[in-house]
N, C-alpha and C positions, 0 to 999 in steps of 0.2 A: 402395547404388549410386544415383547420380543418373541419371535417364533422359536420352536425347538431347534430348527436348522440353524438359526442365527446364534442360539445359545451354544450349540456344538461348535460352530465356527469360532466363536469368541474363546471357548475353552481351548481349542486347538491353537489359536493365536497366542494365548497366555502360555501354553506349554512350549511353543516355539520360542517365545521371548525368554523364558527361563533358560532354555538351552543356549541361546545366544549370550545371555549374561554369564553363564558358566564358562563359555569359551573365552569371553573377555577376561574373566578372573584368572584363567589359566594361560593368558598371554597368547592366545591363538588368533586374536582378531587381526584382520587385514585392514587396509585403508578403505574406509567406507565412503569417504568424500574427499574432495580436494580442499585443502585448508588454505585460506587466503589471509593476508595480513591486514590489520588495521594500520593504515599509514598516517603518520602524524603530519599535520600542516607545519611548514617551516615557521619557527618562532625563536625569539631571543630569551623568553622567560618560560619557565615550566608552568603547566596548567594542572591544578590539583582539584580534588573533590569533584571528579567527573562522574557522569553516568552515561550508559549506552542505550540507544533506542534502535531496535531492529524492525524492519518490515519484511515479511516473507509470505508469499503465496505458496502453500504447501502442496498444491495439486490434490484436489479432493479425490479420494479413492473411488467415490461414486461416479466420477466423471471420466475415468480412464476407459478408453475403448481401443482395441487393437488397431482399428482403422486410423486412429489419430497417432498411435505410437507403434508403427508396424514392425520395427526391428529393435525395440528396446530391451527385449529379453526378460529375464526373471526379476529385474528390479521393479517391474510393474506390480509384482505380488506384494501385498501389504506386509507380510512378515519380513521381507527383505527391505522394503522401502522405509518402514517404520523404524527399523534399527538404525538406518543411515540418517534419517531425519532427526531422531532423538539424539544421536551422537553429535550431529552438527549443532543442534541447539545447545547441548551441554558444553560443547567445545567453545562456542562464542560467548555463552553465558551472559547474554544481554540483560541489563537490569529491567528493561521494559521491552516486551515482544508484541508487536502488532501482527497478528497472523490471520491470513485469509484462506478460504477453501478448506476449513477444518470440518471434516465429516462429523455429523452430530453423534453417531454411534461411537466413533473412535474418540470423540471428545470425552464422553462419559466413561468409556471402558479403558482408554489408554492415556490420552493426553493429560487430562486433569489429574489422575493419580500419579502418573510418571513425573510430571513437572512439579507436583506438590512435594515429591521426595527431594527435588532439587531446590526447594525453598520458594516456589512460586505460588501465589494466589492468582485468581483470574476472574474475568467476566466474559461471558459468551453470548452471542445473539445470532439468530437466524430468522428468516421470514417464514412464518407459519410452520408448515411441516417440511420445508425444503431440507434436503439431506445434507447440506453443508452451510456453514456460516462463518462469522468472524469472531475473533477473540483478542483480548488484551491480557497477557500474563505479566506480572510484575513481582519483583523480589520483595517478599514480606519483611525482610530484614532492613530494607531501605525505604519502603513506602507504606503509608496507611491509606486505604481507600476511603475517600470522603463522600463521593457521590458517583452516580452513573446514569446514563441516559442512552436512548436508542434513536436511530433514524430509519424510517420506512419510506423510501423515496416515492413509492407509489401513492402514499397518503399525504405528502407534504404539499401544501398550497404554495405557489410561487408567483404571486402577483399577476394572475391572469394567464400565465403560461402553464398549461396543464401537462401532465405526463403524456408522452407520445404513445406509450403502450405499457402494459403491466410488466415489470421487470423482475420483481422479487429481490431487488438489490437493497441492501441495508448498510447501516453504519453503526458504530458503537463508540460512545464517549465515556471516559472515566476521569474523575478528579483524584489525583494522587498527592498526598502531602509528604514531602521528603522528611525523613526523620532527623536529618542533620540540618534542615532549614524549616522548622515548624511554622514559621510565619508566611511561608510561600506555598503555592499549590501548582501542580502541573495539570493542565487540561490536555489529555491525550486521546486522540481518536484514531479509528481505523475504518476502512471501507473496502469494498470490492465493487467497482462500477460496472455498468451494463456492458455486456460482451459483444453485442451484435455489430457486424461490419458496417451497417448503415445507422448505427446508434449514436453518432457523434452529437447530434442535437440534444438527445435525451441525456447523454453523459455530461454535456455542458450545463444543462439544467441541474443535474445532480451535484456538480461541483459548487454551484451556487448554494444548494441546500447544505453542503458541508460547511461552508463558511458561516451561513446564517445560523445553523444549529450550534456551531461553536460559540458564537456570540451570545445566543440565548442561554446556553448551558453555563457559560462563564458568569452571566448575570445572575443566574439562579444560585450558583455556588457562592458568589460574593454576598448575596442576600441572606443565605442560610448560614454562612460561616464568615461573619465580618472580621474575625480574628485573622483570616488569611489575607494579608495585605497586598501580596504580590502574586500575579498570575502569569504563567508562561504557557503558551498554547502550541502543541505539536500535533500534526496529523500525518499519518502514514498509511500507505496501502497500495493496492493494485488499481490504478485508474484507467486501465485499458485504453490509454491515450499516450501519444508521443509528444515531445516538447515543442512541436510546431503545430499542434492541433488545438482547437478552441477550448476543450475542457481544461487543458493545462494553462494555455495563455490567458484565459479569462480570469484566472485567479492570481497569476503572477505578473502580468503585464497590464497595469491599469493606469489610465482608463483604456479599456480594450476597444480596438477597432479592427474588425475582421477584414483581412485583405489577402490577395494572392491565393496560395494553396489552401490556407485556412478557410477563406471565404468560400471557395469552391466546394470544399468538403462539407462544411456545415450547411450550405445551401442545398447540396445534393441530398444530405441526410434529411433536411426538412421536407423534401419532396417524397420521401419514402412512405408508403402506405402499409402499415403492419397488418391491416385487416384484409388486404388483397395482395398477397405476395406473388401471385402468378403473373409475371411479365410486367409488373409495375415499376420495377427498380431500374435505375440507370445502370449501364453496363459495368460500371465499377464504382465503388464507394469513394474512390480517390481520383476524380476526373481532372484532367489537365485544364479543361474549361467546362463551365456549367452556367447556363443562363436561367436564373430562377424566374418564376412568374411573380406577379405583384404580391400574392398571398405569402409566398415563400420569402420574398424580400422583407416583408413586414415581420414575419416570424424571426428572421435573423436579426433585424434591427431591434426588435423587442428583447431578444436575448442579450444583445449588447447593453441596452438600457438597464436590464435587470441586474446584470453584474456591476455596472457602473453606479448603480444606486446603493450598493452595499458598502458601508464604511469599513471594509476589511480586505486584506490581501494576504497572499501566501508567498513564502520565500523558500525555495528548494535548497536544502542544505548541501546536496551534491552539486547543484548549480553554483553555490557560493564557493565551494572549496575544491572540487575534484580536479580542476585544471591545475591546481597547485601541488597535487600529489601524484597525478598520472596524466600529464599534458598530452601524451600521444593517444589517449583514449577519451579525451574530453572535447566536445564540440565537433565531432566528426561529421555529423549530419544535422546539427542544430546550432543556433547562435546563442544558446543559454548556458554553454559550458557543461552540459550534461553528458554523462557517459553514453556509449553507443547502445548498449543493450542490458536488459535485466531478464529477458525472456529469450530462450533459445530452444525452440520447439522443432518439430519435424518439418513444417512448411513455412514457419514465420519466425523472424528474429527482430527484436527491437526493445526499446526502453518503455516500460509500462509502470514501474514501481518507483515511488518517491517518498521522501521524508520531508515534510514541510514544517516551517515555523510560521504561525499565523499571527498577524499583527493588525493594528488599526490602519485605516487609509483615509487621508484627509482630502482626497480629490486631486492631489498634486501629481505631477508627471512621474510615474514609477514604471515606465515602460522598459527601461534598460535593466540588464541584470544587476542585482545588488552587488556592491563591493564588500569584501569580508570586513575590512577595517570599519567601514561605516555601519555595517550590520551589528558588529560586536559593541561598538560605542553606543549605538542608539537603543539596543534592545537588552543589553546586559546578559547576553548569551555568548559564550566562547566556544567556537568549533575547534576541537582538538584534533580529531582524526576521523577518517572515513574508511570503511571496508573496501578494499580494492576489488574491482571487477575485472575479469579476464578480458584480454583483447580478442577481437574476432579471429585473429590468426592462431590463437591458442585453442580454439574450439573446432569440433568436427561435426559429428552427427547430433541430431536433436536429443535433448535431455528429457527425462532422467536416464542416467547410465550407471551401471555398477562401478564403484570406485571413482566416480566423477561427481555428479550432482544429483540428489535424490528427488528433485522436482524439475519441471520445465522452466520454472523461475529460479533466479538466484537471489538469496537474501542480501539485503543492504543494511548497513549499520552506520550510525553517526554517534560519535562520542562528544559530549558537550559538557560544559560547566556553567554554572550560574554565578553572576557577579553579585 
């Protein structure tokens, strides 16, 4: 039941939204967000019949605290931020939007009806009564929903590796049939992984669940819909992990062997006791050196084996092509050609958001970054363009900011075509 106070708040929000829409119609609108271009990869032949996939952590209104956003001003208010977020989504008009940190109340009262008017249908999922969740919105004019499924990481068994703690993190999978290619199906997923600074080990388990769940869901779709002869798998979201951390490397760099910084961080994470948080942690979750005990060594080795046992891997679309469209902002702090950041907050900046293509893995050496030409020839997917991300020198204070970006994350978009 929604309380009377909440009903009054929702009525006030609706009234404010009508006022803002009236200002738009009268041409009074100011710049609500910084518009960025979709930059095409260099080619000799045009690419047609494309579609766009977006990943965007919207920043849940329920999570906003002034201590985390001390000088961000009025943009933190929902009536301001919702206007900018909606305008941004409408401007980019992605065919498929993978959205994280979508408040449950705003999903029902705002996002679902507003985006329906723009031609989107959707699926939404959250853990229990958690106040935010994840969603996939897709253009009904281009896709038909065939099936959907959910992931509750706390409940998924992973071959002897149990969840380190209850996280309430979830994922969502949908099967979409393109109306211009009815013999094909897109398996599209989104997630928001564990946030904890010492959570690398659990996040690495969760990325295994992502790939495992995609394979199981694909199998179900093929069994129930044998007319869909060709499957293409995409997964996008906020992984709360950088391109040199084990959650990311375990799915893109196979067979995985943890070493150097990656090994220190996951070993340190394995030592963390969530049930006894007073004084049990290492002084930093990213130590220069860490000497694990035998139990922790075994935990890390078991995680390597878990990932290497799965006949699937992921290929980051920004890793594939971003160095071709913005070389000055690719691979600055990583050797995977990824951009420098997608999150620019008050106290932390870095890359957390990805759009992956998921494919089979036969056990061969796939440790080096994939090359675009090989990827397109092997998988029948053409990467046409990527949404440009700003350079660090173009940024100032932490987001969100009025007239800049309405979330502390920046959306990313890949434009692709199917052969």
